[in-house]
C-alpha positions in Angstrom: 0.0 -0.3 -0.6 0.8 3.2 -1.1 0.7 6.3 1.5 1.6 9.9 0.6 1.8 13.2 2.3 -1.1 15.7 0.9 -2.5 19.4 1.4 -5.0 19.0 2.6 -8.1 21.5 2.9 -10.5 23.0 5.2 -13.6 20.2 4.7 -10.9 17.6 5.7 -9.5 19.4 9.4 -12.2 17.4 11.4 -11.1 14.0 10.3 -7.3 15.0 11.2 -8.2 16.8 14.1 -10.0 13.2 15.7 -6.6 11.1 14.0 -4.3 13.2 16.2 -6.8 13.7 19.3 -6.2 9.9 19.1 -2.6 9.2 18.7 -2.1 12.1 22.0 -5.0 10.6 23.9 -2.1 9.6 26.5 0.2 12.1 26.2 1.5 13.8 29.3 0.7 17.4 28.3 -3.4 16.3 27.5 -3.7 13.9 30.6 -2.6 16.8 32.4 -4.6 18.9 31.1 -7.5 16.9 30.9 -7.2 14.9 33.8 -10.5 13.1 32.9 -10.4 10.4 29.9 -13.9 11.4 28.7 -13.4 15.5 28.7 -9.9 14.5 27.4 -12.0 12.6 24.4 -14.8 15.4 23.8 -11.9 18.4 23.6 -8.9 17.1 22.5 -10.0 17.0 19.3 -11.2 21.0 19.3 -7.7 21.4 20.4 -6.2 20.0 17.7 -9.0 21.4 15.8 -8.1 24.8 16.6 -4.3 24.2 15.6 -5.2 22.5 12.6 -6.9 26.0 11.6 -4.2 28.4 12.6 -2.0 26.7 10.6 -4.0 26.6 7.3 -4.4 30.3 8.2 -0.7 31.3 8.4 1.2 28.1 6.5 0.1 24.8 5.4 -1.6 21.9 7.0 -0.6 18.1 5.4 -2.0 14.8 6.2 -1.4 11.0 5.2 -3.9 9.9 2.6 -4.4 7.2 5.2 -5.9 9.6 7.9 -2.8 8.9 10.6 -1.2 11.9 10.6 -1.1 15.5 10.0 1.5 18.1 10.2 1.3 22.2 10.9 4.0 23.8 8.5 4.6 27.5 9.5 7.6 29.0 7.2 10.6 30.8 8.5 9.9 34.0 9.6 6.1 32.9 10.5 6.3 30.8 13.6 6.0 34.5 16.1 2.4 33.9 17.8 0.9 37.0 18.6 -2.3 37.6 20.0 -4.0 39.3 16.9 -2.7 35.8 15.1 -4.2 33.8 17.5 -7.4 35.5 17.6 -7.1 35.0 14.0 -6.5 31.6 13.7 -9.3 30.5 15.9 -6.6 29.2 18.6 -8.7 32.2 20.7 -11.7 29.2 21.0 -8.9 26.8 22.6 -7.9 29.0 25.3 -11.9 29.4 26.3 -12.5 25.7 26.2 -10.3 25.5 29.4 -11.1 25.7 32.4 -9.1 28.4 34.0 -6.7 26.4 36.2 -5.7 24.7 33.7 -4.6 26.9 31.3 -1.3 27.6 32.9 -0.5 24.0 32.3 -1.2 23.9 28.6 0.8 26.9 27.9 3.7 26.3 30.2 7.0 25.3 29.3 7.0 22.3 31.7 6.2 19.4 28.3 8.0 19.6 25.6 6.3 21.0 22.3 5.6 19.5 19.3 5.5 21.5 16.1 2.6 20.1 14.4 
């Protein structure tokens, strides 16, 4: 079976966000932000969806043709996240979906970051 990596359109973001949520279900960042497994199952796709939307707005989003992976590519010089770009790209919704007490965990440097 041949697999390829392709640019994905916005209408495929939901499937890609669900795939990433499944892949990172037991990731330390996700389990600390959402200790309750049911809440994590519900909210993780929303978080990955926000990141993918941001990627479409300010870069490119690629996904495997088998639906098992996705990556956001931000061009060199375009990686600085400002409050304005975060809001335009949909990351404001990500923050709103977090309980206030969990926001510092999500946005801390305590966990290594993957650039999706």
